[in-house]
C-alpha positions in Angstrom: 88.5 27.2 -72.9 89.0 24.9 -69.9 92.6 25.8 -69.7 91.7 29.6 -69.7 89.1 29.0 -67.0 91.6 27.0 -64.9 94.2 29.9 -65.2 91.6 32.5 -64.2 90.5 30.4 -61.2 94.1 29.9 -60.2 94.8 33.7 -60.6 91.8 34.6 -58.4 92.9 32.2 -55.7 96.4 33.6 -55.8 95.2 37.2 -55.6 93.0 36.4 -52.6 95.8 34.8 -50.8 98.2 37.7 -51.6 96.0 40.3 -50.0 95.0 38.3 -46.9 96.9 38.5 -43.6 98.0 35.5 -41.8 97.1 35.1 -38.1 100.8 35.7 -37.1 100.9 39.0 -39.1 97.6 40.0 -37.5 98.9 39.2 -34.0 102.1 41.2 -34.7 100.0 44.2 -35.7 97.9 43.9 -32.6 101.0 43.6 -30.4 102.5 46.7 -31.9 99.3 48.7 -31.4 99.1 47.5 -27.7 102.7 48.7 -27.1 101.9 52.0 -28.6 98.8 52.4 -26.6 100.6 51.5 -23.4 103.1 54.2 -24.2 100.6 56.9 -25.2 97.7 56.5 -22.8 99.6 57.4 -19.6 101.0 60.6 -21.2 97.5 61.7 -22.3 96.1 61.1 -18.8 99.0 63.1 -17.3 98.2 66.1 -19.6 94.6 66.0 -18.5 95.7 66.3 -14.8 98.2 69.0 -15.7 95.4 70.9 -17.5 93.3 70.8 -14.4 96.1 72.2 -12.3 96.7 75.0 -14.8 93.0 75.8 -14.7 93.1 76.0 -10.9 96.1 78.5 -11.1 94.2 80.5 -13.7 91.1 80.6 -11.4 93.3 81.8 -8.5 94.6 84.6 -10.7 91.1 85.7 -11.7 89.9 85.6 -8.1 92.9 87.6 -6.8 92.4 90.2 -9.6 88.7 90.5 -8.8 89.5 90.8 -5.0 91.8 93.7 -5.8 89.1 95.4 -7.9 86.6 94.9 -5.0 89.1 96.4 -2.6 89.7 99.4 -4.8 85.9 100.0 -5.1 85.0 99.4 -1.5 88.2 100.0 0.5 87.8 96.6 2.2 88.6 93.0 1.2 85.6 90.7 0.6 84.7 87.9 3.0 87.2 85.0 3.2 84.7 82.7 1.7 84.0 85.2 -1.1 80.3 85.1 -0.3 79.8 88.8 -0.9 81.8 89.1 -4.1 80.7 85.8 -5.5 77.1 86.9 -5.8 78.0 90.1 -7.6 77.7 89.5 -11.4 79.9 92.6 -12.0 82.9 90.6 -10.6 82.0 87.0 -11.5 79.4 87.0 -14.3 79.5 83.2 -14.6 79.5 82.6 -10.8 82.3 82.0 -8.4 84.6 79.3 -9.8 85.4 76.1 -8.0 88.7 74.2 -8.1 88.7 71.9 -11.1 91.2 69.5 -9.4 89.3 68.7 -6.3 86.0 70.6 -6.6 86.4 72.7 -3.5 85.6 76.4 -3.1 88.3 79.0 -3.0 89.0 81.1 0.1 91.2 84.2 0.5 93.4 85.7 3.2 91.5 88.9 4.1 94.7 90.7 4.9 96.5 90.1 1.6 93.7 89.2 -0.8 95.6 86.1 -2.0 93.9 82.7 -2.4 94.7 80.3 0.4 95.7 76.7 -0.3 95.2 75.1 -3.7 98.9 74.3 -4.1 98.4 71.5 -6.6 
């Protein structure tokens, strides 16, 4: 009975050691994860900035479309600051958008109806 007990104890100790990681293995895993994070994080941040620029271009297109509709309905362009069209819920139900890149308001050229600036 003592011999069986010794074998079982030895087996348990061996099994515990087999599934445990050494400090060197753990450091190797952490180093690999750090290299992967250093590679991935800048790319994710770049996509975030690119998404903001794309949203700015989409806002410009929406504004220019609504300016053309305003011109068709009133025979004039709206104010350069879009103060008259921005308050009209028929054109901008959610309010006049602001640039997601820098948070500034959009302005238009009152002779062409195109958005001025915002060349991100």
